[in-house]
SELUMLUM-364041 format. One record per residue: x, y negated, z negated of N, C-alpha, C in turn; residue in three letters. Coordinates in steps of 0.05 Angstrom, whole numbers, padded with zeros to 5 digits, always signed. Atoms other than C-alpha are relative to their C-alpha. Example, Ala and Ser with C-alpha at 12.3 -4.5 7.8 and 13.67 -1.06 7.14 Angstrom:
% residues 2
+00018+00024+00000+00246+00090-00156+00018-00024+00000ALA
-00016+00024+00001+00273+00021-00143-00015-00022-00014SER
% end
This chain:
% residues 205
-00027-00020+00005-00536-00293+00561+00016-00023-00033MET
-00021+00007+00030-00501-00300+00487+00027-00008+00011CYS
-00026+00012-00003-00430-00335+00487+00004+00023-00006LEU
-00016-00024+00000-00396-00262+00468-00001+00009+00033ASN
+00004-00017-00029-00428-00242+00538+00017-00019+00023ASP
-00011+00013-00022-00395-00300+00573+00023-00008-00006PHE
-00029-00010-00001-00326-00295+00542+00003+00029+00010LEU
-00011-00034-00002-00332-00213+00560+00012-00012+00038LYS
+00001+00000-00024-00339-00242+00637+00025-00021+00002MET
-00031+00023-00004-00280-00303+00624+00019+00030+00006ALA
-00026-00009+00009-00227-00247+00605-00004+00026+00021MET
-00005-00030-00014-00200-00180+00641-00008+00017-00019SER
+00010-00021+00011-00224-00112+00617+00031+00002-00022PRO
-00030-00003+00005-00143-00113+00591-00001-00003-00029ASP
-00003+00003+00023-00146-00161+00550-00021+00000-00018ILE
+00022-00004+00015-00216-00150+00517+00008+00018-00018GLU
-00010-00031+00021-00189-00079+00497+00017-00009-00018THR
-00020+00013+00015-00132-00116+00464-00004-00015-00022LEU
+00022+00014+00022-00181-00162+00421-00014+00016-00007ILE
+00008-00029+00016-00218-00103+00403+00010+00012-00018GLN
-00017-00018+00014-00161-00059+00380+00015-00030-00027LYS
-00015+00028+00020-00131-00130+00340-00022-00007-00020ILE
+00011-00004+00016-00189-00137+00308-00030+00004-00019SER
+00002-00029+00020-00200-00075+00277+00015-00002-00030LYS
-00027-00006+00023-00134-00090+00232-00011-00019-00020LEU
+00003+00015+00020-00149-00112+00161+00001-00029+00000PRO
-00003+00015+00003-00167-00178+00151-00007-00024+00027GLY
+00001+00014-00019-00178-00204+00220-00028+00006+00013LEU
+00017-00008-00011-00242-00205+00258+00003-00005+00038GLY
+00004+00005-00027-00267-00223+00329+00026-00028+00007ALA
-00022+00037-00012-00237-00302+00331+00021+00005+00000ARG
-00027+00006+00002-00174-00293+00298+00013+00021+00023SER
-00014-00013-00023-00160-00232+00350-00001-00012+00021ALA
+00002+00016-00028-00179-00278+00407+00025-00018-00009ARG
-00026+00018-00008-00129-00333+00385+00027+00017-00005ARG
-00014-00011-00007-00081-00278+00376+00013+00013+00016ILE
-00004-00009-00032-00080-00251+00442+00007-00027+00016VAL
-00019+00027-00014-00075-00324+00471+00023-00011+00001ILE
-00022-00001+00002-00023-00340+00431+00025+00022+00019HIS
-00025-00013-00010+00020-00276+00449-00003-00002+00031LEU
+00005+00011-00033-00010-00292+00527+00020-00012+00005ILE
-00004+00027-00017+00018-00362+00532+00031+00008-00011ARG
-00031+00002+00009+00088-00340+00491+00005+00024+00007ASN
-00004-00027-00007+00099-00273+00525+00036+00008-00007ARG
-00032+00001+00008+00184-00283+00517+00002+00000-00029GLU
-00003+00010+00022+00185-00312+00457-00014+00022-00026GLN
+00025-00004+00029+00125-00284+00409-00003+00044+00019SER
+00002-00030-00020+00102-00213+00461+00021+00013+00002MET
-00021-00010-00008+00162-00186+00484+00010+00014-00027GLU
-00011-00010+00025+00197-00181+00414-00015+00010-00022PRO
+00020-00011+00020+00134-00156+00374-00002+00031+00016MET
-00005-00033-00003+00130-00095+00421+00028+00012-00002LEU
-00023-00015-00002+00197-00080+00419+00004+00002-00035GLN
+00006+00000+00027+00193-00084+00338-00025+00017-00003SER
+00015-00024+00005+00135-00044+00341-00001+00036+00011MET
-00014-00019-00010+00168+00011+00385+00017+00009-00020GLU
-00024-00007+00021+00222+00010+00334-00012+00013-00016ALA
+00009-00017+00027+00178+00026+00275-00013+00012+00004VAL
+00028-00021-00005+00129+00074+00314+00023+00024-00001TYR
-00025-00028-00009+00201+00117+00333+00008+00004-00036LYS
-00022+00007+00011+00238+00102+00268-00014+00008-00030ASN
+00007+00003+00030+00193+00091+00206-00013+00031-00006VAL
+00016-00030+00015+00168+00155+00157-00016-00001-00024LYS
+00009+00001+00028+00127+00173+00100+00020+00017-00010VAL
-00011-00009+00009+00170+00200+00052-00015+00020-00012CYS
+00018-00031+00012+00151+00268+00031-00001+00001-00027PRO
+00001+00000+00025+00164+00251-00043-00027-00021-00013ILE
+00006+00023+00013+00136+00194-00063-00028-00014+00021CYS
+00017+00015-00035+00091+00163+00011+00009-00023+00002ALA
-00003+00028-00011+00130+00103+00014+00002+00003+00026ASN
-00002+00000-00025+00146+00087+00084+00029-00011-00002ILE
-00020+00008-00012+00208+00078+00109+00019+00004+00019ASP
-00022-00008-00019+00272+00089+00157+00016+00021-00011THR
-00018-00018+00014+00311+00151+00129-00005+00028+00015PHE
-00007-00018-00016+00340+00211+00148-00017+00030-00017SER
+00015-00026+00008+00303+00263+00096-00018-00019-00029ASP
+00024+00008+00015+00272+00217+00034+00013-00031+00009VAL
-00004+00031+00009+00266+00141+00019+00020-00011-00010CYS
-00028+00017+00009+00324+00091+00002-00011-00001-00028SER
+00009+00005+00031+00281+00089-00071+00006+00025-00014ILE
-00005-00018+00002+00278+00160-00076+00030+00015+00000CYS
-00030-00006-00008+00349+00173-00057+00023-00011-00021SER
-00025+00014+00016+00378+00120-00102+00008+00014-00030ASP
-00010-00010+00030+00416+00151-00160-00006-00008-00024LYS
+00000+00010+00006+00418+00092-00192-00029-00007-00017LYS
+00034+00003+00010+00334+00097-00211+00000+00023-00025ARG
+00008-00022+00019+00308+00127-00270-00012+00023+00015ARG
+00020-00023-00007+00270+00194-00249-00014+00011-00022ARG
+00017-00004+00023+00237+00204-00311-00019-00023-00004ASP
+00018+00023-00006+00199+00135-00298-00013+00003+00018LEU
+00014-00004-00019+00143+00140-00250-00023-00020+00005ILE
+00030+00016-00008+00095+00084-00229-00019+00009+00026CYS
+00015-00012-00026+00033+00096-00186-00017-00022+00004ILE
+00011+00028+00000+00012+00044-00153-00028+00013+00028VAL
+00017-00009-00023-00052+00048-00094+00012-00004+00028GLU
-00012+00001-00021-00009+00038-00034+00026-00018+00003ASN
-00033+00011+00000+00052+00014+00001+00011-00029+00001VAL
+00001+00027+00012+00037-00059-00007+00003-00006-00024ALA
-00009+00001+00031+00037-00054-00081+00022+00009-00009ASP
-00024-00014+00009+00099-00013-00083+00019-00022+00004LEU
-00023+00014-00004+00139-00067-00051-00011-00038-00011TRP
+00010+00016+00028+00096-00119-00094+00014-00004-00021ALA
-00015-00006+00031+00128-00091-00153+00032-00006+00003ILE
-00034+00004-00003+00202-00084-00120+00004-00035+00000GLU
-00005+00031+00000+00193-00159-00108+00006-00011-00031ARG
-00002+00013+00029+00193-00173-00180+00027+00010-00015THR
-00029-00020+00019+00266-00123-00198-00006+00001-00023SER
+00008-00009+00035+00226-00106-00268-00001+00028+00008CYS
+00004-00021+00002+00218-00038-00250+00023+00013+00016PHE
-00019-00009-00008+00275+00014-00239-00001+00037+00001ALA
-00004-00025+00003+00244+00080-00237-00010+00012+00027GLY
+00013-00015-00025+00209+00119-00180-00032-00002+00002GLN
+00032+00015-00015+00137+00117-00143-00012+00024+00010TYR
+00018-00019-00011+00076+00152-00134-00024-00009+00016HIS
+00024+00013-00020+00035+00125-00071-00027+00016-00002VAL
+00022-00016+00005-00041+00148-00078-00007-00008+00037LEU
+00019+00002-00021-00082+00158-00013-00018-00011+00000LYS
+00020+00018+00014-00129+00114-00046-00019+00009-00028GLY
+00020-00008+00026-00178+00105-00100-00025+00014+00007LEU
+00028-00009+00000-00229+00138-00123-00032-00014+00010LEU
+00019+00013-00017-00292+00115-00082-00023+00023+00009SER
+00018-00003-00024-00360+00150-00065-00007-00014+00011SER
+00017+00017-00019-00382+00104-00024+00019+00007+00025LEU
-00017-00003-00018-00316+00116+00014+00005+00028+00004GLU
-00007-00025-00002-00320+00189+00003+00033+00013-00006GLY
-00028+00000+00007-00255+00182-00032+00004+00017-00028GLN
-00001-00012+00023-00244+00240-00086+00028+00002-00009GLY
-00031-00002+00016-00189+00263-00129+00015+00020+00016PRO
-00033-00018-00020-00144+00304-00073+00006-00035+00010GLU
-00021+00022-00016-00127+00232-00048+00015-00020-00024PHE
-00022-00005+00019-00094+00223-00112+00020+00008-00009LEU
-00026-00020-00009-00053+00281-00101+00020-00004-00028MET
-00005-00010+00037-00042+00295-00188+00020+00029+00005LEU
-00014-00019+00004-00021+00362-00176+00026-00010+00008GLU
-00033+00005-00017+00044+00337-00127+00018-00018-00020THR
-00019+00015+00027+00058+00285-00189-00001+00015-00023LEU
-00001-00009+00032+00044+00330-00246+00029+00028+00006GLN
-00016-00003-00012+00098+00375-00209+00033-00010+00001GLN
-00023+00010+00008+00145+00321-00204+00013-00004-00030ARG
-00005+00004+00031+00142+00305-00280+00010+00025-00008CYS
-00019-00023+00010+00166+00377-00289+00028+00001+00007ASN
-00017-00004-00006+00213+00378-00243+00023-00024-00023ASP
-00018+00024+00002+00247+00311-00269-00002-00009-00031ASP
+00000-00006+00024+00226+00318-00339-00011-00031-00013ALA
+00017+00033-00006+00181+00247-00329-00005-00003-00030VAL
+00011-00001+00021+00178+00219-00400-00027-00030+00003VAL
+00024+00015-00008+00126+00156-00372-00016+00000+00023GLU
+00000+00001-00019+00082+00142-00324-00013-00022+00000ILE
+00017+00026+00008+00056+00071-00315-00012+00005+00030VAL
+00031+00002-00018-00011+00064-00279+00005-00039+00002ILE
+00010+00029-00010-00011+00000-00233-00008-00004+00021ALA
+00019-00005-00020-00070-00003-00204-00018-00032+00004LEU
+00014+00026+00001-00115-00062-00180-00025-00004-00019SER
+00017+00011+00016-00164-00097-00233-00026+00001+00017ALA
+00027+00007-00008-00224-00074-00190-00012+00022-00013THR
+00022-00033+00001-00285-00014-00205+00019+00015+00006VAL
-00021-00030-00009-00243+00030-00166+00020+00005-00006GLU
-00029-00003+00014-00178+00018-00195-00002+00001-00030GLY
+00004-00010+00026-00206+00028-00268-00012+00021-00005GLN
+00014-00030-00008-00247+00090-00244+00027+00020+00004THR
-00022-00010-00018-00181+00114-00211+00030-00005-00034THR
-00018+00005+00021-00133+00093-00279-00018+00016-00024ASP
+00018-00012+00018-00189+00129-00325+00006+00031+00005HIS
-00002-00023-00007-00189+00192-00287+00029+00009-00001TYR
-00028-00006-00005-00112+00199-00278+00007+00002-00035ILE
-00003+00001+00026-00104+00190-00355-00018+00018-00006LYS
+00008-00031+00009-00153+00241-00370+00012+00031+00007ASN
-00012-00027-00007-00117+00293-00326+00030+00003-00014PHE
-00021-00010+00006-00055+00283-00363+00000-00010-00027PHE
+00013+00013+00028-00090+00267-00432+00023+00031-00020LYS
-00019-00020+00017-00053+00342-00455+00030-00003+00002ASP
-00036-00011+00002+00014+00336-00433+00013-00021-00011LYS
-00010+00021+00017+00067+00301-00468+00019-00013+00015ASP
-00013+00021-00017+00079+00246-00426-00009-00029-00009ILE
+00012+00030+00011+00065+00168-00452-00008-00009+00037LYS
+00007+00018-00026+00018+00135-00394-00016-00030-00013ILE
+00003+00026-00003+00012+00062-00386-00004-00005+00011THR
+00006+00008-00018-00025+00012-00353+00009-00027-00007SER
-00017+00026+00000-00002-00056-00336-00024-00021-00012LEU
+00012+00015+00005-00025-00110-00375-00017-00017+00018ALA
+00009+00019-00012-00086-00155-00368-00005-00015+00010ARG
-00001+00022-00015-00061-00205-00341-00005-00004+00017GLY
+00006-00004-00028-00082-00185-00278-00032-00013+00001ILE
+00029-00005-00006-00154-00216-00261-00007+00022+00004PRO
+00021-00036-00009-00214-00168-00252-00008-00016+00024ILE
+00001+00000-00018-00216-00165-00192+00020-00006+00023GLY
-00025-00001-00020-00149-00177-00168+00018+00018+00015GLY
-00014-00011-00028-00108-00145-00110+00038-00002-00011GLU
-00031+00006-00006-00030-00132-00130+00021-00015+00014LEU
-00025+00011-00024-00002-00152-00065-00003-00027+00003ASP
+00017+00027+00002-00046-00222-00075+00015-00013-00028TYR
-00008+00014+00027-00007-00235-00145+00026-00011+00009LEU
-00032+00009-00004+00059-00284-00154+00014+00026-00012ASP
-00025-00014+00016+00118-00248-00183-00007-00003-00026GLU
-00009+00002+00024+00117-00282-00239-00031+00010-00021GLY
+00025-00008+00019+00041-00261-00263-00001+00040-00001THR
-00006-00034+00007+00053-00186-00244+00034+00010-00005LEU
-00027-00008+00017+00123-00183-00280-00004-00007-00031PHE
+00014-00004+00025+00085-00203-00341-00019+00008-00006ALA
+00028-00028+00003+00031-00158-00332+00013+00018+00000ALA
-00014-00030-00003+00083-00101-00320+00015+00001-00020PHE
-00013-00007+00029+00123-00120-00379-00020-00001-00028SER
+00009+00001+00022+00070-00126-00428-00021+00026+00003ALA
+00025-00013-00003+00032-00059-00402+00009+00011-00026ARG
-00003-00007+00022+00009-00021-00457-00015+00040+00012SER
% end
């Protein structure tokens, strides 16, 4: 009998199911999931109960913005899209909401965002429809956008998507810029420090 079989015998089905679900979260595996579950069970009142309350609040209140696809608690559109102090003629394209938050932490961008559903990837079956460029083009027309900043990770998929977006807008009277290559090849925005990201954003070309 292998170790996993022994572990399954030692835990209830409910705990086993919880471990399996947590292990499917990004960056976690079975071992990390087991440690998290054990910690939560041992600290029900201090950790598990507050977490359940927070998760319930997020589940009920957080929505996806119909304009930029940011996630926020709002009645109509997210706080960024509804902020009248932000430029509407400047849009930054990011892969996901984590990258949007990373840029917001630098306080170097005062425009709007366009959050992709994913990057172009033949292996993952993600085609141009994940970029929602027709929706972005309509926003550009409505708000007289003068510049689109492509802020994607310096991975193969990121660079492929960057090229596709530039080609899509090549005949439009819109300035298309990309972050400076101060971002290391293979680097992901959410893991960069604010200084590196600020420098890359400022030196975009």
